[in-house]
N, C-alpha and C positions, 0 to 999 in steps of 0.2 A: 504494500500500500504506500503510495507516495505521499509526502508531506505537502500540506496546503499552506499557503501564506496565512499568516494570522488574520489579516484583514478579510480574506475570503472566508475563513472559518467564522469570524465574528458576523459577517454579513449573513451567512447561512443560519447562524444562531438567531439573529434578529428576524429573519424570514420565518423561521419555525416557531419563534416565541416572541411576538411583539411586546408582550408584557415585560419581558426581560429587558428589551430596549428602553422602555419607559422607566423601569427601575434604575437601570444604569445611568441614563441621562439625568434623572433626578438626583442620584447620588453624586454625580460629577458637578451638577449645578450647586448642590449644597456645599461641596468642598471649594468651589470657585476656581477650579483649575481650567483655564481657557484652552491650553494646549491639549489636554485630555478630552475636553469637549469637542474640539475640532477633529480629533482622531475618531471619536465615536460617531460624529456626524458624517465623516467621510465613509466610514464603514457602513453606516445606515443608508447612505446614498447608494452604495452598491446593492444593498438589500432591497431597495425600492426602485430598482431598474436602471441605476447608473446616472451619471451626471446629465446626459441629454434628457432623459425622462423627467428627472427631478427639476431640472432647470425649466423645462417647459411647463410643468405643473405649478411651479413656484413663480412663473412669469419673470424669470431672471435670465440674463444672457449666460450661455455656457461658460464663457471666459470669466465672467463675474463670479459664477458659482465656484469654479476651480480656484480662483484667487481667494474668495471668501473662506473656503475650507482648507486652504493651504496652511502649512506650518506657520507662516507669517501672517495668516489671515486675522482680521479683526472685524467680525460681522457686526453690522448695525442691527438694532432690534428689528427693524422692518425686514431685513434680509433673513435673519434668524427665524422670525415669525413665519415668513413665506416658505422657507425650507421645511420647517416643522409642519406647517399646514399641508404641504404637498405629501407628507407622510402620514397624515391623519392625526397629527399631534398639535399641541399648543402649549405656550408658556403659561404659567399660573403663579400667583403670589400666594404664599401660605404663611400663617403666623409661625414664629419660632417656638412659641409655647402657648399653652392654653390661656395664660394670663393676658397675652396680647389679644387673643380672640375675644375675650370678655371685657376688654378695656373700653 
């Protein structure tokens, strides 16, 4: 059995278990590691049909999407929102604790 690239294996995992993708993204967002977020989004892009399909659904230029998700990328909220929406996901704000929710 030949080894697959880590990105391909993660893309397959996201295709098989979208809930895992959501859990992973939320964990990364909680930690605030942008580089890790961009890696996960690149892997998810593969899972959701690749850059051409995600760019079309997100109404972004392919080149713009490649740059946004590159190691040096710095996605704007509107781009990140469009990318996630193309995958059937969205950003959400949640309280850090129950105290905030009842304040």
